[in-house]
C-alpha positions as CSV (number, residue, x, y, z in Angstrom):
1,M,-18.5,-82.5,40.4
2,T,-16.4,-80.4,38.5
3,C,-14.7,-81.5,35.1
4,I,-11.2,-81.9,36.9
5,E,-12.8,-83.9,39.5
6,K,-14.1,-86.4,36.9
7,L,-10.8,-86.4,35.1
8,R,-9.3,-87.5,38.1
9,G,-11.4,-90.2,38.7
10,I,-11.2,-91.4,35.2
11,A,-7.5,-91.0,34.3
12,P,-6.1,-93.7,36.6
13,R,-8.5,-96.2,35.4
14,A,-7.8,-95.3,31.7
15,L,-4.1,-95.4,32.4
16,G,-4.5,-98.8,34.3
17,A,-6.4,-100.5,31.1
18,A,-3.5,-98.9,29.0
19,F,-0.8,-100.5,31.1
20,V,-2.6,-103.7,31.1
21,T,-2.8,-103.9,27.1
22,S,0.9,-102.7,27.1
23,G,2.1,-105.3,29.5
24,V,0.6,-108.1,27.6
25,L,2.0,-106.7,24.4
26,H,5.6,-106.6,26.1
27,L,5.0,-110.3,26.9
28,V,3.8,-111.8,23.6
29,S,5.6,-109.5,21.3
30,P,8.7,-107.9,22.7
31,K,10.9,-107.4,19.6
32,P,9.2,-103.9,18.8
33,F,10.0,-102.7,22.6
34,E,13.5,-104.1,22.4
35,A,14.1,-101.8,19.3
36,I,13.4,-98.9,21.2
37,M,15.3,-99.4,24.3
38,P,18.8,-97.3,24.5
39,R,21.3,-99.4,22.8
40,G,23.7,-99.5,25.8
41,L,21.3,-101.5,28.1
42,P,22.2,-105.4,28.5
43,A,19.7,-108.2,28.7
44,R,17.1,-106.1,26.3
45,R,14.7,-109.0,26.3
46,E,14.6,-109.7,29.9
47,L,14.0,-105.8,30.5
48,V,11.3,-105.9,28.2
49,Y,9.6,-108.7,30.2
50,G,10.3,-107.3,33.3
51,S,8.6,-103.6,32.3
52,G,5.8,-105.9,30.8
53,V,5.1,-107.5,34.2
54,A,5.5,-104.2,35.9
55,E,3.2,-102.6,33.8
56,L,0.5,-105.4,34.3
57,A,1.1,-105.1,38.1
58,C,0.6,-101.4,37.8
59,G,-2.1,-101.5,35.6
60,L,-4.3,-104.3,37.9
61,G,-3.2,-101.9,40.8
62,L,-4.5,-99.1,39.5
63,L,-7.8,-100.7,38.1
64,T,-8.5,-101.9,41.6
65,R,-7.3,-98.8,43.2
66,R,-4.6,-100.1,45.3
67,K,-2.7,-97.8,47.5
68,W,0.7,-98.0,45.9
69,A,-0.5,-98.1,42.4
70,G,-0.3,-94.2,41.7
71,Q,3.3,-94.0,42.9
72,A,4.4,-97.2,41.5
73,S,3.1,-96.3,38.0
74,A,4.7,-92.8,38.3
75,A,8.0,-94.4,38.9
76,L,7.6,-96.9,36.1
77,L,6.5,-94.0,33.6
78,L,9.9,-92.5,34.5
79,A,11.9,-95.5,34.4
80,V,10.5,-96.2,30.8
81,W,11.0,-92.6,29.6
82,P,14.4,-93.1,27.8
83,A,13.1,-95.9,25.8
84,N,10.6,-93.2,24.4
85,I,13.3,-90.6,24.0
86,Q,15.4,-93.2,22.1
87,M,12.6,-94.0,20.1
88,A,12.1,-90.3,18.9
89,L,16.0,-90.2,18.3
90,D,15.9,-93.3,16.1
91,S,12.6,-92.5,14.3
92,G,12.7,-91.8,10.5
93,S,15.8,-93.7,10.2
94,G,14.2,-96.9,9.3
95,R,15.3,-98.8,12.2
96,L,12.1,-99.0,13.7
97,R,8.6,-100.4,12.2
98,G,5.4,-98.9,11.6
99,P,4.2,-95.9,13.5
100,A,7.3,-95.8,16.0
101,D,9.5,-94.8,12.9
102,N,7.3,-91.6,12.4
103,R,9.3,-88.4,13.6
104,L,5.7,-86.7,14.5
105,I,4.2,-89.8,16.5
106,A,7.5,-90.6,18.4
107,W,8.8,-86.9,19.2
108,G,4.8,-86.6,20.2
109,R,5.0,-89.6,22.8
110,V,8.1,-87.8,24.6
111,P,5.8,-85.0,26.3
112,L,2.8,-87.2,26.8
113,Q,4.6,-89.0,29.6
114,V,3.9,-85.9,31.7
115,P,0.0,-86.1,31.8
116,L,0.4,-89.9,32.0
117,I,2.5,-89.2,35.2
118,W,-0.4,-86.9,36.4
119,A,-2.9,-89.5,35.7
120,A,-0.9,-92.0,37.7
121,L,-0.7,-89.6,40.6
122,Q,-4.3,-89.2,41.0
123,S,-4.9,-92.9,41.7
124,R,-6.0,-93.2,45.2
125,P,-8.1,-96.2,47.2
126,A,-11.8,-96.2,46.9
127,G,-13.0,-93.3,49.4
128,G,-9.3,-92.5,49.9
129,Q,-7.8,-89.4,51.0
130,H,-6.6,-87.5,47.9
131,P,-3.0,-85.4,48.8
132,S,-3.5,-81.9,49.6
133,P,-1.1,-78.8,48.6
134,V,-0.6,-78.3,52.2
135,P,1.9,-80.4,54.0
136,G,0.3,-82.3,56.5
137,K,-3.2,-82.3,55.5
138,S,-5.1,-84.3,53.2
139,V,-8.7,-83.8,51.4
140,R,-11.4,-86.3,51.5
141,V,-12.9,-86.9,48.2
142,S,-15.8,-88.9,46.9
143,S,-15.4,-91.8,44.6
144,P,-16.6,-91.3,40.8
145,T,-19.4,-94.1,41.5
146,S,-20.7,-92.7,44.6
147,T,-24.0,-90.5,44.6
């Protein structure tokens, strides 16, 4: 098994664990997430709770290798990207607390969405098909746990 094949097996599960952790944090401590949301959005608390529930669902879907989880997780990552950009724009202003106010951390978080989306799209059901670069074809891949 090549390094990239191992990474394709590990990445969705690691992202799933991160989503579950983040989802719980959205629900138990919503204020830091409200602070990084674009200011023009209404119902900020409700949106934070909604994104927390979505992260929990996607995280559990990735961890249990549900067919829908990869694409749903990629869509979720795209949907929350504006909050990461708002956090970067506000960093260093004193408006945010803790590491979110650090310009290096905040701006470093923005391009991190790209490999996270890649990780989400590596998800596939156990013993499932991995998308092929050739339209209409798919490639069978072995599970990272199979011998």
